[in-house]
NUZANU-316666 format. One record per residue (C-alpha): residue in one letter; x negated, y negated, z. Coordinates in steps of 0.001 Angstrom, whole numbers, plus 500000, padded with zeros to 6 digits. Example, Ala and Ser with C-alpha at 12.3 -4.5 7.8 and 13.67 -1.06 7.14 Angstrom:
BEGIN
A487700504500507800
S486330501060507140
//
This chain:
BEGIN
M512161751106372569
A512139749229375530
K508928747470376420
E508473750178380497
D508902753275378170
V506359756317377894
I505623759317377290
T505069761825378994
L503337765171377697
D501105768140379258
G497570768821379515
Q494782770711380749
I491057767975381725
D488317769745379774
E485784766988380317
I484607764427383603
L483829760757382230
P481896757912384429
D483742755663385936
G486556758172387271
R488077758494383385
F488847762543381880
G488526763300378777
V492506765643378281
M493687767959376561
L497427767641374901
E499574770669373835
N500132769222370861
E495954769983370359
H495625766143370698
R492644764963372656
I493052761921374864
I491231760018377106
A492425759343381047
Y492155758404384321
T493822759434387410
A496879757604389264
G496202754981391604
K498886757228394216
M496874759947393585
R493135757785394333
K495767756742397388
F496081760501398612
R492396761167396592
I494486763941395169
R491308765764392657
S490595766637389463
I488601769542387841
V487793770810384815
G490497773897384050
D493265771614385864
R496775770963384194
V498521767695384310
K501786765754383369
V499923762696381984
E502055759166381177
M501193757640377592
T503077754202375846
P503868754498372483
Y501619751374371694
D498832753263372137
L498178757188371579
T494437757434372560
K495071756518376444
G497112758201379449
R497433757872382905
I497678760964385207
V500672761104386978
F500860764542388215
R498380767419388588
E499710771130388801
K498699773529391727
V496693776321390644
A497719780103391919
G496158781167393649
G493941778450395972
G494184778590398946
G491762775363400310
G492922775854403924
G490164775168406081
A487608773247403802
F487598770434406116
K486397769532409340
K488414768992412590
R488417765485414156
R487042765475418277
//
């Protein structure tokens, strides 16, 4: 197993923690602490409790992970939340 190998799992955010971290319940009923990936912070992708996410984990520490994708919620229009700049 190479050092760059990662494990990608699906989960659901169940708690928001300080310092940009989240409690995530994985599909295999394990709970981990995860933080958002740099691309998600760069493009200001926000996550809330109940969101389905994909988490990357290293095989060396299976208690921590990085949120790399937030699945779109069905029925969430979301358009028009921000004012137009003039």
